[in-house]
N, C-alpha and C positions, 0 to 999 in steps of 0.2 A: 530346521535353520532359517526358513523364509523366514515364517512368524518370528523366530526372534533380531532378525536383520529388521523386519519392522518395528519391532519395538524399539533397538534402538535408534532406526531411523526417525522416529518419532520423538523419542528426549532429546534427539541432539539438535532436531528441527528447532523446538519449544526453547532451547536452552540457547541458541543463536537470531530465533524470532525475536523481534522488534515491541513484540508483545509481551516478553516477560514481565511480569509486575516489577515495579521498584526498579527495572535496571534503567535509570535516568543515564541521557549520554550527555554528560557536560562539554565532551571534546569538541564538538561544533554548537559555536552560538548562533547558527543557523537554526537549527535543530529545535524545534520548542516541544516537542511530542515527549510527554513521560515514556513511551517505549523507544529503546536502541535504536539506535540509526543502522542497519547493516543494507547495504545499499545492494549485494550481492547475494544470489543465491544459490547453492550448491545443489546441484540434479542429484550426484552420486548420494546424495543424504537422503535424498528423497526414491532412488532405482537402485536395485543391488546388483544389477546386471550391467556388465558392458554393452555400450551401443555404437554400432557400427551406424556412420550417417547415412543414409540413403534416399530416396524420391521416393514419395507417397501416391499412391496411383488417389484418381478424383476421389474415391469415396471415401480413402480414408484423410485426405485432407479435409473435404466436407465436413467427417468425425473432428475431428480438430478444430474445425472454427466453432462448430456446436459446444465443444467441451470448454474452449476458452473462454465463453461467453457465461458472464457473473449471474444473470437473471438466467440461464437456465438453474436449476436443482441439482442436487449431486443426484436425486432422485431420477430425476428427469435424466442425467447423467448416465447414469447404468444404464438405465431405459436403453437410452439411443448405443452404449458399449457392446451391449447384449446383441443389438438388431444387427451391429457391424460385424458381431462373430459370424452370428448364424446365416448372413449373407455371404461372405469371402470365404471361397475353399481353402484357403491352408493359413493360418494365425500362427505366425511364431513368434518366439522374444524378441526378434528383432524388429518386428510390425509394428507392436504391441511398445517398443520402448523407443521406435522412432516417432510415434503417435505422440507417446509422451512428452518425450523431448521438443517438439517443435509446439505443441501445450504449453509445455516448460517457458519456453522463447516470448511465445506472446503473455504468456502473465508474467514473468520477467519485464519483458520490457514496458508492459504496460505498469510496474508497481516502480518501475524505474523512475518512470515519467510524474507519476504520483507524488516521489519524494524529492524530485527536483522541484514539482509544483511547490511545494510542503515549505523549501527553503526560500521559495520567492514569496509566500505569501507570510512568511516570517521576515523577513527584510520589511516588507509593506507596514507589519505592525510595529516593527522597532522604532520605522520613520516617521511612523503615524504616532506614538507614543512621545518620542522627541516631541515632534511638533506641539500637543498638547501642554505639557513640559513648559515648553517655551513662551507658550500662549497665556501660561501663569505667570510666568516669570514676569513677562509685559506687565499682564494687568497688575501684579502686584505693586511694579516699579509705579505704574502711570496713577495707581489710587493712595499712593504715596505723595504723590506731587501734590505743591500748594495750590495749586489749579488744575485739578486731578483734570485728562478729558474725557468725559462721562460717556459721548456719542462712542473713541475709539475703544473706550471701556465693553459696554455694552456690545461689540461686534466682536469682541474677544471672549467674552462670555456666552455667544451664541455659537460661536465657531466652536470652542472648547465643549461645548455641551452635542453635537453634531459629530465633535470628532470621538469621542467620549462612547456616543451612542453608536458609531459605527465600531470603535474597535470591540466592546462589549460582544454586538451580532458577532465580529469575524474570529472571538476568544470561544465561542459557543457553538461554534461551525467548528472549529479544530478538532472539535474532542471527537468530531465523527472523520473526518478530514486522517486525522491520525492513525485512524481505524482500520483503514483501508488500506497498504499496506501491508497489514494483520491477516487478512483475510482474503488477500491472491495470494498472500506461501499457505495458509491452513486452505486452500482449493487448490494448487497445483498438489500439495499434499494428498491429498483428499481423493483427485484424479489420478495419481499413481497406484492409489489402496487400490480404486474399482479397475485399472488396468490389468493389475497384478494380480486381481483373482485370475482372470483369464491367464493367465502364463501357461506352457503347459508342461506338462508335469515329464 
């Protein structure tokens, strides 16, 4: 039964994930990513058992901190969980559930901050694009005058070149930035699977 839940949970996570291919979200003009914008994740889609919130012992809190770090590989995360299980006298579903809940909240909080940053990033790109367009309009107007101000035209051309370079660099970086919420969601689900392997039967 638990295996079936895991398969269902993964399917639901992927269908709601911002990484769903082709799921362009046009509802938010500040969202520039191909991935659909989904600000909030659901812990219940990743953890099949009810969780009664309880305080964690220092060792469990340390494990939460480790599992929340993206630089810790999933293989390393599994080893840390195994070591924690071996050193802890009584490990039950509620302890594992609360460890996951704390990891989930850490990753979800990071994800929401990234999403907010993407929106700010997008607004700055929109403003930069408007400035480029405005500079082009002004330059075309000056060029059409009987006595063009060539000094001003040169300055505008230089500014346009600089702004376009910045715009292109930011656009290239945006591809990676847009993947970050997806990676955080996938990590949360993967951590759930690691912990669920140790659920008592």
